[in-house]
CHARMM internal coordinates of N, CA and C (Angstrom, degrees):
IC EDIT
DIST 1 N 1 CA 1.4553
DIST 1 CA 1 C 1.5279
ANGL 1 N 1 CA 1 C 109.39
DIST 1 C 2 N 1.3007
ANGL 1 CA 1 C 2 N 114.28
DIHE 1 N 1 CA 1 C 2 N 154.78
DIST 2 N 2 CA 1.4553
ANGL 1 C 2 N 2 CA 119.86
DIHE 1 CA 1 C 2 N 2 CA 176.88
DIST 2 CA 2 C 1.5263
ANGL 2 N 2 CA 2 C 110.37
DIHE 1 C 2 N 2 CA 2 C -73.55
DIST 2 C 3 N 1.3193
ANGL 2 CA 2 C 3 N 116.04
DIHE 2 N 2 CA 2 C 3 N 146.03
DIST 3 N 3 CA 1.4612
ANGL 2 C 3 N 3 CA 122.02
DIHE 2 CA 2 C 3 N 3 CA -179.82
DIST 3 CA 3 C 1.5282
ANGL 3 N 3 CA 3 C 111.07
DIHE 2 C 3 N 3 CA 3 C -55.42
DIST 3 C 4 N 1.3186
ANGL 3 CA 3 C 4 N 116.52
DIHE 3 N 3 CA 3 C 4 N -42.95
DIST 4 N 4 CA 1.4587
ANGL 3 C 4 N 4 CA 120.78
DIHE 3 CA 3 C 4 N 4 CA -178.79
DIST 4 CA 4 C 1.5304
ANGL 4 N 4 CA 4 C 111.41
DIHE 3 C 4 N 4 CA 4 C -63.31
DIST 4 C 5 N 1.3277
ANGL 4 CA 4 C 5 N 116.44
DIHE 4 N 4 CA 4 C 5 N -38.14
DIST 5 N 5 CA 1.4625
ANGL 4 C 5 N 5 CA 120.63
DIHE 4 CA 4 C 5 N 5 CA 179.05
DIST 5 CA 5 C 1.5285
ANGL 5 N 5 CA 5 C 111.09
DIHE 4 C 5 N 5 CA 5 C -66.38
DIST 5 C 6 N 1.3248
ANGL 5 CA 5 C 6 N 116.28
DIHE 5 N 5 CA 5 C 6 N -41.63
DIST 6 N 6 CA 1.4629
ANGL 5 C 6 N 6 CA 120.20
DIHE 5 CA 5 C 6 N 6 CA 178.51
DIST 6 CA 6 C 1.5256
ANGL 6 N 6 CA 6 C 111.01
DIHE 5 C 6 N 6 CA 6 C -64.05
DIST 6 C 7 N 1.3115
ANGL 6 CA 6 C 7 N 116.25
DIHE 6 N 6 CA 6 C 7 N -42.68
DIST 7 N 7 CA 1.4676
ANGL 6 C 7 N 7 CA 119.71
DIHE 6 CA 6 C 7 N 7 CA 179.64
DIST 7 CA 7 C 1.5258
ANGL 7 N 7 CA 7 C 110.89
DIHE 6 C 7 N 7 CA 7 C -64.75
DIST 7 C 8 N 1.3145
ANGL 7 CA 7 C 8 N 117.08
DIHE 7 N 7 CA 7 C 8 N -40.90
DIST 8 N 8 CA 1.4685
ANGL 7 C 8 N 8 CA 120.90
DIHE 7 CA 7 C 8 N 8 CA 179.17
DIST 8 CA 8 C 1.5297
ANGL 8 N 8 CA 8 C 110.39
DIHE 7 C 8 N 8 CA 8 C -66.76
DIST 8 C 9 N 1.3300
ANGL 8 CA 8 C 9 N 117.10
DIHE 8 N 8 CA 8 C 9 N -39.95
DIST 9 N 9 CA 1.4701
ANGL 8 C 9 N 9 CA 121.10
DIHE 8 CA 8 C 9 N 9 CA 178.80
DIST 9 CA 9 C 1.5214
ANGL 9 N 9 CA 9 C 110.08
DIHE 8 C 9 N 9 CA 9 C -62.76
DIST 9 C 10 N 1.3091
ANGL 9 CA 9 C 10 N 116.98
DIHE 9 N 9 CA 9 C 10 N -41.26
DIST 10 N 10 CA 1.4738
ANGL 9 C 10 N 10 CA 120.45
DIHE 9 CA 9 C 10 N 10 CA 177.51
DIST 10 CA 10 C 1.5199
ANGL 10 N 10 CA 10 C 110.45
DIHE 9 C 10 N 10 CA 10 C -60.48
DIST 10 C 11 N 1.3151
ANGL 10 CA 10 C 11 N 116.63
DIHE 10 N 10 CA 10 C 11 N -46.44
DIST 11 N 11 CA 1.4682
ANGL 10 C 11 N 11 CA 120.99
DIHE 10 CA 10 C 11 N 11 CA 179.97
DIST 11 CA 11 C 1.5281
ANGL 11 N 11 CA 11 C 111.30
DIHE 10 C 11 N 11 CA 11 C -59.86
DIST 11 C 12 N 1.3248
ANGL 11 CA 11 C 12 N 116.03
DIHE 11 N 11 CA 11 C 12 N -45.92
DIST 12 N 12 CA 1.4632
ANGL 11 C 12 N 12 CA 119.99
DIHE 11 CA 11 C 12 N 12 CA -178.59
DIST 12 CA 12 C 1.5223
ANGL 12 N 12 CA 12 C 111.97
DIHE 11 C 12 N 12 CA 12 C -65.02
DIST 12 C 13 N 1.3037
ANGL 12 CA 12 C 13 N 117.43
DIHE 12 N 12 CA 12 C 13 N -41.20
DIST 13 N 13 CA 1.4698
ANGL 12 C 13 N 13 CA 120.81
DIHE 12 CA 12 C 13 N 13 CA 178.62
DIST 13 CA 13 C 1.5228
ANGL 13 N 13 CA 13 C 110.66
DIHE 12 C 13 N 13 CA 13 C -61.24
DIST 13 C 14 N 1.3071
ANGL 13 CA 13 C 14 N 116.14
DIHE 13 N 13 CA 13 C 14 N -43.36
DIST 14 N 14 CA 1.4625
ANGL 13 C 14 N 14 CA 120.46
DIHE 13 CA 13 C 14 N 14 CA 179.69
DIST 14 CA 14 C 1.5202
ANGL 14 N 14 CA 14 C 110.74
DIHE 13 C 14 N 14 CA 14 C -62.28
DIST 14 C 15 N 1.3183
ANGL 14 CA 14 C 15 N 117.42
DIHE 14 N 14 CA 14 C 15 N -45.89
DIST 15 N 15 CA 1.4663
ANGL 14 C 15 N 15 CA 121.23
DIHE 14 CA 14 C 15 N 15 CA -179.89
DIST 15 CA 15 C 1.5208
ANGL 15 N 15 CA 15 C 111.33
DIHE 14 C 15 N 15 CA 15 C -61.11
DIST 15 C 16 N 1.3181
ANGL 15 CA 15 C 16 N 116.76
DIHE 15 N 15 CA 15 C 16 N -44.77
DIST 16 N 16 CA 1.4599
ANGL 15 C 16 N 16 CA 120.55
DIHE 15 CA 15 C 16 N 16 CA -178.55
DIST 16 CA 16 C 1.5271
ANGL 16 N 16 CA 16 C 110.85
DIHE 15 C 16 N 16 CA 16 C -64.20
DIST 16 C 17 N 1.3197
ANGL 16 CA 16 C 17 N 117.10
DIHE 16 N 16 CA 16 C 17 N -45.67
DIST 17 N 17 CA 1.4636
ANGL 16 C 17 N 17 CA 120.26
DIHE 16 CA 16 C 17 N 17 CA -178.91
DIST 17 CA 17 C 1.5249
ANGL 17 N 17 CA 17 C 111.96
DIHE 16 C 17 N 17 CA 17 C -65.80
DIST 17 C 18 N 1.3082
ANGL 17 CA 17 C 18 N 117.18
DIHE 17 N 17 CA 17 C 18 N -37.55
DIST 18 N 18 CA 1.4659
ANGL 17 C 18 N 18 CA 120.44
DIHE 17 CA 17 C 18 N 18 CA -179.52
DIST 18 CA 18 C 1.5223
ANGL 18 N 18 CA 18 C 112.11
DIHE 17 C 18 N 18 CA 18 C -68.84
DIST 18 C 19 N 1.3074
ANGL 18 CA 18 C 19 N 117.24
DIHE 18 N 18 CA 18 C 19 N -24.64
DIST 19 N 19 CA 1.4619
ANGL 18 C 19 N 19 CA 121.14
DIHE 18 CA 18 C 19 N 19 CA -177.26
DIST 19 CA 19 C 1.5232
ANGL 19 N 19 CA 19 C 113.10
DIHE 18 C 19 N 19 CA 19 C -97.78
DIST 19 C 20 N 1.3191
ANGL 19 CA 19 C 20 N 117.59
DIHE 19 N 19 CA 19 C 20 N 17.23
DIST 20 N 20 CA 1.4517
ANGL 19 C 20 N 20 CA 121.43
DIHE 19 CA 19 C 20 N 20 CA 179.32
DIST 20 CA 20 C 1.5093
ANGL 20 N 20 CA 20 C 109.75
DIHE 19 C 20 N 20 CA 20 C -124.10
DIST 20 C 21 N 1.3193
ANGL 20 CA 20 C 21 N 114.67
DIHE 20 N 20 CA 20 C 21 N 158.07
DIST 21 N 21 CA 1.4552
ANGL 20 C 21 N 21 CA 121.10
DIHE 20 CA 20 C 21 N 21 CA -178.78
DIST 21 CA 21 C 1.5253
ANGL 21 N 21 CA 21 C 109.49
DIHE 20 C 21 N 21 CA 21 C -86.75
DIST 21 C 22 N 1.3194
ANGL 21 CA 21 C 22 N 115.99
DIHE 21 N 21 CA 21 C 22 N 78.84
DIST 22 N 22 CA 1.4572
ANGL 21 C 22 N 22 CA 123.06
DIHE 21 CA 21 C 22 N 22 CA 179.52
DIST 22 CA 22 C 1.5261
ANGL 22 N 22 CA 22 C 107.35
DIHE 21 C 22 N 22 CA 22 C -115.76
DIST 22 C 23 N 1.3209
ANGL 22 CA 22 C 23 N 115.84
DIHE 22 N 22 CA 22 C 23 N 142.11
DIST 23 N 23 CA 1.4570
ANGL 22 C 23 N 23 CA 120.80
DIHE 22 CA 22 C 23 N 23 CA 177.04
DIST 23 CA 23 C 1.5327
ANGL 23 N 23 CA 23 C 109.27
DIHE 22 C 23 N 23 CA 23 C -48.56
DIST 23 C 24 N 1.3132
ANGL 23 CA 23 C 24 N 116.80
DIHE 23 N 23 CA 23 C 24 N 135.80
DIST 24 N 24 CA 1.4640
ANGL 23 C 24 N 24 CA 121.94
DIHE 23 CA 23 C 24 N 24 CA -174.65
DIST 24 CA 24 C 1.5313
ANGL 24 N 24 CA 24 C 112.20
DIHE 23 C 24 N 24 CA 24 C -58.77
DIST 24 C 25 N 1.3116
ANGL 24 CA 24 C 25 N 117.03
DIHE 24 N 24 CA 24 C 25 N -43.87
DIST 25 N 25 CA 1.4648
ANGL 24 C 25 N 25 CA 120.15
DIHE 24 CA 24 C 25 N 25 CA -179.88
DIST 25 CA 25 C 1.5253
ANGL 25 N 25 CA 25 C 110.34
DIHE 24 C 25 N 25 CA 25 C -64.32
DIST 25 C 26 N 1.3393
ANGL 25 CA 25 C 26 N 116.68
DIHE 25 N 25 CA 25 C 26 N -44.43
DIST 26 N 26 CA 1.4686
ANGL 25 C 26 N 26 CA 120.34
DIHE 25 CA 25 C 26 N 26 CA 178.35
DIST 26 CA 26 C 1.5217
ANGL 26 N 26 CA 26 C 111.13
DIHE 25 C 26 N 26 CA 26 C -62.39
DIST 26 C 27 N 1.3320
ANGL 26 CA 26 C 27 N 116.46
DIHE 26 N 26 CA 26 C 27 N -41.63
DIST 27 N 27 CA 1.4560
ANGL 26 C 27 N 27 CA 120.10
DIHE 26 CA 26 C 27 N 27 CA 179.98
DIST 27 CA 27 C 1.5293
ANGL 27 N 27 CA 27 C 110.65
DIHE 26 C 27 N 27 CA 27 C -63.22
DIST 27 C 28 N 1.3160
ANGL 27 CA 27 C 28 N 117.19
DIHE 27 N 27 CA 27 C 28 N -42.89
DIST 28 N 28 CA 1.4664
ANGL 27 C 28 N 28 CA 120.33
DIHE 27 CA 27 C 28 N 28 CA 179.00
DIST 28 CA 28 C 1.5184
ANGL 28 N 28 CA 28 C 110.99
DIHE 27 C 28 N 28 CA 28 C -62.48
DIST 28 C 29 N 1.3251
ANGL 28 CA 28 C 29 N 116.02
DIHE 28 N 28 CA 28 C 29 N -42.85
DIST 29 N 29 CA 1.4649
ANGL 28 C 29 N 29 CA 119.18
DIHE 28 CA 28 C 29 N 29 CA 179.27
DIST 29 CA 29 C 1.5266
ANGL 29 N 29 CA 29 C 111.03
DIHE 28 C 29 N 29 CA 29 C -63.11
DIST 29 C 30 N 1.3223
ANGL 29 CA 29 C 30 N 116.78
DIHE 29 N 29 CA 29 C 30 N -43.65
DIST 30 N 30 CA 1.4637
ANGL 29 C 30 N 30 CA 120.50
DIHE 29 CA 29 C 30 N 30 CA 177.66
DIST 30 CA 30 C 1.5259
ANGL 30 N 30 CA 30 C 111.62
DIHE 29 C 30 N 30 CA 30 C -61.51
DIST 30 C 31 N 1.3199
ANGL 30 CA 30 C 31 N 116.01
DIHE 30 N 30 CA 30 C 31 N -44.52
DIST 31 N 31 CA 1.4629
ANGL 30 C 31 N 31 CA 120.02
DIHE 30 CA 30 C 31 N 31 CA -179.42
DIST 31 CA 31 C 1.5230
ANGL 31 N 31 CA 31 C 111.31
DIHE 30 C 31 N 31 CA 31 C -62.58
DIST 31 C 32 N 1.3139
ANGL 31 CA 31 C 32 N 117.00
DIHE 31 N 31 CA 31 C 32 N -41.05
DIST 32 N 32 CA 1.4704
ANGL 31 C 32 N 32 CA 120.45
DIHE 31 CA 31 C 32 N 32 CA 178.38
DIST 32 CA 32 C 1.5242
ANGL 32 N 32 CA 32 C 109.80
DIHE 31 C 32 N 32 CA 32 C -64.00
DIST 32 C 33 N 1.3400
ANGL 32 CA 32 C 33 N 116.97
DIHE 32 N 32 CA 32 C 33 N -46.35
DIST 33 N 33 CA 1.4605
ANGL 32 C 33 N 33 CA 120.61
DIHE 32 CA 32 C 33 N 33 CA -178.96
DIST 33 CA 33 C 1.5246
ANGL 33 N 33 CA 33 C 112.04
DIHE 32 C 33 N 33 CA 33 C -63.68
DIST 33 C 34 N 1.3184
ANGL 33 CA 33 C 34 N 116.56
DIHE 33 N 33 CA 33 C 34 N -42.95
DIST 34 N 34 CA 1.4664
ANGL 33 C 34 N 34 CA 120.85
DIHE 33 CA 33 C 34 N 34 CA 178.91
DIST 34 CA 34 C 1.5264
ANGL 34 N 34 CA 34 C 109.70
DIHE 33 C 34 N 34 CA 34 C -63.85
DIST 34 C 35 N 1.3270
ANGL 34 CA 34 C 35 N 115.73
DIHE 34 N 34 CA 34 C 35 N -43.96
DIST 35 N 35 CA 1.4618
ANGL 34 C 35 N 35 CA 119.75
DIHE 34 CA 34 C 35 N 35 CA -179.38
DIST 35 CA 35 C 1.5247
ANGL 35 N 35 CA 35 C 110.97
DIHE 34 C 35 N 35 CA 35 C -60.26
DIST 35 C 36 N 1.3236
ANGL 35 CA 35 C 36 N 117.26
DIHE 35 N 35 CA 35 C 36 N -43.82
DIST 36 N 36 CA 1.4657
ANGL 35 C 36 N 36 CA 120.46
DIHE 35 CA 35 C 36 N 36 CA 179.34
DIST 36 CA 36 C 1.5206
ANGL 36 N 36 CA 36 C 111.45
DIHE 35 C 36 N 36 CA 36 C -68.98
DIST 36 C 37 N 1.3151
ANGL 36 CA 36 C 37 N 116.65
DIHE 36 N 36 CA 36 C 37 N -45.57
DIST 37 N 37 CA 1.4659
ANGL 36 C 37 N 37 CA 120.23
DIHE 36 CA 36 C 37 N 37 CA -175.53
DIST 37 CA 37 C 1.5249
ANGL 37 N 37 CA 37 C 112.12
DIHE 36 C 37 N 37 CA 37 C -65.33
DIST 37 C 38 N 1.3218
ANGL 37 CA 37 C 38 N 117.35
DIHE 37 N 37 CA 37 C 38 N -41.91
DIST 38 N 38 CA 1.4631
ANGL 37 C 38 N 38 CA 121.25
DIHE 37 CA 37 C 38 N 38 CA -176.36
DIST 38 CA 38 C 1.5264
ANGL 38 N 38 CA 38 C 113.45
DIHE 37 C 38 N 38 CA 38 C -90.57
DIST 38 C 39 N 1.3136
ANGL 38 CA 38 C 39 N 117.20
DIHE 38 N 38 CA 38 C 39 N 10.27
DIST 39 N 39 CA 1.4578
ANGL 38 C 39 N 39 CA 120.89
DIHE 38 CA 38 C 39 N 39 CA 176.72
DIST 39 CA 39 C 1.5289
ANGL 39 N 39 CA 39 C 108.47
DIHE 38 C 39 N 39 CA 39 C -60.63
DIST 39 C 40 N 1.3295
ANGL 39 CA 39 C 40 N 118.09
DIHE 39 N 39 CA 39 C 40 N 118.43
DIST 40 N 40 CA 1.4696
ANGL 39 C 40 N 40 CA 120.55
DIHE 39 CA 39 C 40 N 40 CA -176.49
DIST 40 CA 40 C 1.5262
ANGL 40 N 40 CA 40 C 113.90
DIHE 39 C 40 N 40 CA 40 C -55.95
DIST 40 C 41 N 1.3206
ANGL 40 CA 40 C 41 N 117.24
DIHE 40 N 40 CA 40 C 41 N -29.38
DIST 41 N 41 CA 1.4594
ANGL 40 C 41 N 41 CA 120.69
DIHE 40 CA 40 C 41 N 41 CA -179.06
DIST 41 CA 41 C 1.5331
ANGL 41 N 41 CA 41 C 112.10
DIHE 40 C 41 N 41 CA 41 C -76.61
DIST 41 C 42 N 1.3243
ANGL 41 CA 41 C 42 N 117.34
DIHE 41 N 41 CA 41 C 42 N -21.60
DIST 42 N 42 CA 1.4645
ANGL 41 C 42 N 42 CA 121.55
DIHE 41 CA 41 C 42 N 42 CA -175.40
DIST 42 CA 42 C 1.5272
ANGL 42 N 42 CA 42 C 113.62
DIHE 41 C 42 N 42 CA 42 C -116.33
DIST 42 C 43 N 1.3199
ANGL 42 CA 42 C 43 N 117.35
DIHE 42 N 42 CA 42 C 43 N -5.68
DIST 43 N 43 CA 1.4658
ANGL 42 C 43 N 43 CA 121.13
DIHE 42 CA 42 C 43 N 43 CA -171.78
DIST 43 CA 43 C 1.5262
ANGL 43 N 43 CA 43 C 113.27
DIHE 42 C 43 N 43 CA 43 C -56.50
DIST 43 C 44 N 1.3169
ANGL 43 CA 43 C 44 N 117.62
DIHE 43 N 43 CA 43 C 44 N -46.64
DIST 44 N 44 CA 1.4633
ANGL 43 C 44 N 44 CA 120.58
DIHE 43 CA 43 C 44 N 44 CA -178.52
DIST 44 CA 44 C 1.5305
ANGL 44 N 44 CA 44 C 110.93
DIHE 43 C 44 N 44 CA 44 C -60.10
DIST 44 C 45 N 1.3237
ANGL 44 CA 44 C 45 N 116.97
DIHE 44 N 44 CA 44 C 45 N -44.89
DIST 45 N 45 CA 1.4616
ANGL 44 C 45 N 45 CA 120.71
DIHE 44 CA 44 C 45 N 45 CA 177.73
DIST 45 CA 45 C 1.5317
ANGL 45 N 45 CA 45 C 111.39
DIHE 44 C 45 N 45 CA 45 C -64.28
DIST 45 C 46 N 1.3178
ANGL 45 CA 45 C 46 N 117.00
DIHE 45 N 45 CA 45 C 46 N -38.97
DIST 46 N 46 CA 1.4615
ANGL 45 C 46 N 46 CA 120.81
DIHE 45 CA 45 C 46 N 46 CA 179.12
DIST 46 CA 46 C 1.5259
ANGL 46 N 46 CA 46 C 111.19
DIHE 45 C 46 N 46 CA 46 C -61.73
DIST 46 C 47 N 1.3075
ANGL 46 CA 46 C 47 N 117.13
DIHE 46 N 46 CA 46 C 47 N -43.18
DIST 47 N 47 CA 1.4633
ANGL 46 C 47 N 47 CA 121.36
DIHE 46 CA 46 C 47 N 47 CA 179.33
DIST 47 CA 47 C 1.5214
ANGL 47 N 47 CA 47 C 110.28
DIHE 46 C 47 N 47 CA 47 C -65.66
DIST 47 C 48 N 1.3229
ANGL 47 CA 47 C 48 N 117.16
DIHE 47 N 47 CA 47 C 48 N -44.45
DIST 48 N 48 CA 1.4649
ANGL 47 C 48 N 48 CA 120.67
DIHE 47 CA 47 C 48 N 48 CA 179.06
DIST 48 CA 48 C 1.5271
ANGL 48 N 48 CA 48 C 111.29
DIHE 47 C 48 N 48 CA 48 C -61.93
DIST 48 C 49 N 1.3189
ANGL 48 CA 48 C 49 N 116.66
DIHE 48 N 48 CA 48 C 49 N -40.18
DIST 49 N 49 CA 1.4613
ANGL 48 C 49 N 49 CA 120.86
DIHE 48 CA 48 C 49 N 49 CA 178.72
DIST 49 CA 49 C 1.5226
ANGL 49 N 49 CA 49 C 111.15
DIHE 48 C 49 N 49 CA 49 C -63.32
DIST 49 C 50 N 1.3187
ANGL 49 CA 49 C 50 N 117.17
DIHE 49 N 49 CA 49 C 50 N -43.27
DIST 50 N 50 CA 1.4600
ANGL 49 C 50 N 50 CA 120.46
DIHE 49 CA 49 C 50 N 50 CA 177.90
DIST 50 CA 50 C 1.5221
ANGL 50 N 50 CA 50 C 111.59
DIHE 49 C 50 N 50 CA 50 C -62.92
DIST 50 C 51 N 1.3120
ANGL 50 CA 50 C 51 N 116.51
DIHE 50 N 50 CA 50 C 51 N -41.89
DIST 51 N 51 CA 1.4646
ANGL 50 C 51 N 51 CA 119.75
DIHE 50 CA 50 C 51 N 51 CA 179.01
DIST 51 CA 51 C 1.5214
ANGL 51 N 51 CA 51 C 111.20
DIHE 50 C 51 N 51 CA 51 C -63.84
DIST 51 C 52 N 1.3259
ANGL 51 CA 51 C 52 N 116.99
DIHE 51 N 51 CA 51 C 52 N -41.60
DIST 52 N 52 CA 1.4640
ANGL 51 C 52 N 52 CA 120.50
DIHE 51 CA 51 C 52 N 52 CA 178.26
DIST 52 CA 52 C 1.5224
ANGL 52 N 52 CA 52 C 110.48
DIHE 51 C 52 N 52 CA 52 C -64.17
DIST 52 C 53 N 1.3100
ANGL 52 CA 52 C 53 N 116.54
DIHE 52 N 52 CA 52 C 53 N -41.64
DIST 53 N 53 CA 1.4729
ANGL 52 C 53 N 53 CA 121.65
DIHE 52 CA 52 C 53 N 53 CA -179.86
DIST 53 CA 53 C 1.5270
ANGL 53 N 53 CA 53 C 110.57
DIHE 52 C 53 N 53 CA 53 C -62.69
DIST 53 C 54 N 1.3270
ANGL 53 CA 53 C 54 N 117.08
DIHE 53 N 53 CA 53 C 54 N -42.82
DIST 54 N 54 CA 1.4663
ANGL 53 C 54 N 54 CA 120.86
DIHE 53 CA 53 C 54 N 54 CA 178.16
DIST 54 CA 54 C 1.5243
ANGL 54 N 54 CA 54 C 110.85
DIHE 53 C 54 N 54 CA 54 C -62.50
DIST 54 C 55 N 1.3152
ANGL 54 CA 54 C 55 N 116.87
DIHE 54 N 54 CA 54 C 55 N -41.43
DIST 55 N 55 CA 1.4614
ANGL 54 C 55 N 55 CA 121.37
DIHE 54 CA 54 C 55 N 55 CA 179.16
DIST 55 CA 55 C 1.5269
ANGL 55 N 55 CA 55 C 110.32
DIHE 54 C 55 N 55 CA 55 C -63.48
DIST 55 C 56 N 1.3173
ANGL 55 CA 55 C 56 N 116.57
DIHE 55 N 55 CA 55 C 56 N -45.92
DIST 56 N 56 CA 1.4647
ANGL 55 C 56 N 56 CA 120.39
DIHE 55 CA 55 C 56 N 56 CA 179.14
DIST 56 CA 56 C 1.5233
ANGL 56 N 56 CA 56 C 111.30
DIHE 55 C 56 N 56 CA 56 C -61.82
DIST 56 C 57 N 1.3080
ANGL 56 CA 56 C 57 N 117.08
DIHE 56 N 56 CA 56 C 57 N -42.83
DIST 57 N 57 CA 1.4628
ANGL 56 C 57 N 57 CA 121.32
DIHE 56 CA 56 C 57 N 57 CA 179.90
DIST 57 CA 57 C 1.5275
ANGL 57 N 57 CA 57 C 110.49
DIHE 56 C 57 N 57 CA 57 C -64.00
DIST 57 C 58 N 1.3302
ANGL 57 CA 57 C 58 N 116.28
DIHE 57 N 57 CA 57 C 58 N -43.00
DIST 58 N 58 CA 1.4647
ANGL 57 C 58 N 58 CA 121.13
DIHE 57 CA 57 C 58 N 58 CA 179.37
DIST 58 CA 58 C 1.5299
ANGL 58 N 58 CA 58 C 110.64
DIHE 57 C 58 N 58 CA 58 C -61.46
DIST 58 C 59 N 1.3215
ANGL 58 CA 58 C 59 N 116.59
DIHE 58 N 58 CA 58 C 59 N -44.26
DIST 59 N 59 CA 1.4635
ANGL 58 C 59 N 59 CA 121.27
DIHE 58 CA 58 C 59 N 59 CA 179.29
DIST 59 CA 59 C 1.5297
ANGL 59 N 59 CA 59 C 111.07
DIHE 58 C 59 N 59 CA 59 C -65.95
DIST 59 C 60 N 1.3244
ANGL 59 CA 59 C 60 N 116.87
DIHE 59 N 59 CA 59 C 60 N -40.62
DIST 60 N 60 CA 1.4638
ANGL 59 C 60 N 60 CA 120.59
DIHE 59 CA 59 C 60 N 60 CA 179.44
DIST 60 CA 60 C 1.5248
ANGL 60 N 60 CA 60 C 110.47
DIHE 59 C 60 N 60 CA 60 C -63.76
DIST 60 C 61 N 1.3277
ANGL 60 CA 60 C 61 N 117.53
DIHE 60 N 60 CA 60 C 61 N -40.70
DIST 61 N 61 CA 1.4715
ANGL 60 C 61 N 61 CA 120.85
DIHE 60 CA 60 C 61 N 61 CA 178.04
DIST 61 CA 61 C 1.5228
ANGL 61 N 61 CA 61 C 110.50
DIHE 60 C 61 N 61 CA 61 C -63.43
DIST 61 C 62 N 1.3005
ANGL 61 CA 61 C 62 N 116.07
DIHE 61 N 61 CA 61 C 62 N -38.63
DIST 62 N 62 CA 1.4592
ANGL 61 C 62 N 62 CA 121.06
DIHE 61 CA 61 C 62 N 62 CA -179.43
DIST 62 CA 62 C 1.5247
ANGL 62 N 62 CA 62 C 110.42
DIHE 61 C 62 N 62 CA 62 C -59.44
DIST 62 C 63 N 1.3266
ANGL 62 CA 62 C 63 N 116.28
DIHE 62 N 62 CA 62 C 63 N -36.59
DIST 63 N 63 CA 1.4576
ANGL 62 C 63 N 63 CA 120.24
DIHE 62 CA 62 C 63 N 63 CA -177.22
DIST 63 CA 63 C 1.5253
ANGL 63 N 63 CA 63 C 112.66
DIHE 62 C 63 N 63 CA 63 C -102.39
DIST 63 C 64 N 1.3359
ANGL 63 CA 63 C 64 N 116.65
DIHE 63 N 63 CA 63 C 64 N 13.63
DIST 64 N 64 CA 1.4507
ANGL 63 C 64 N 64 CA 121.32
DIHE 63 CA 63 C 64 N 64 CA 175.16
DIST 64 CA 64 C 1.5178
ANGL 64 N 64 CA 64 C 114.70
DIHE 63 C 64 N 64 CA 64 C 69.10
DIST 64 C 65 N 1.2928
ANGL 64 CA 64 C 65 N 116.91
DIHE 64 N 64 CA 64 C 65 N 27.57
DIST 65 N 65 CA 1.4672
ANGL 64 C 65 N 65 CA 120.09
DIHE 64 CA 64 C 65 N 65 CA -178.00
DIST 65 CA 65 C 1.5264
ANGL 65 N 65 CA 65 C 113.26
DIHE 64 C 65 N 65 CA 65 C -102.48
DIST 65 C 66 N 1.3213
ANGL 65 CA 65 C 66 N 116.51
DIHE 65 N 65 CA 65 C 66 N -1.07
DIST 66 N 66 CA 1.4539
ANGL 65 C 66 N 66 CA 117.73
DIHE 65 CA 65 C 66 N 66 CA -176.96
DIST 66 CA 66 C 1.4902
ANGL 66 N 66 CA 66 C 110.83
DIHE 65 C 66 N 66 CA 66 C -133.21
END
COOR INIT
IC SEED 1 N 1 CA 1 C
IC BUILD
């Protein structure tokens, strides 16, 4: 994704969460996670990590380890 798109997505997520009746602790946790995940400097690594994790989980299920 483009850096500008990631930054805009972060801004929009924050605005939406702040304007909803969500438990304060849950909202803070979501905001922290979104901020880290959509960080333009780390986004590519975050996506690769998720893909690797899904692959590992799928393989573990196949062999009854998860």
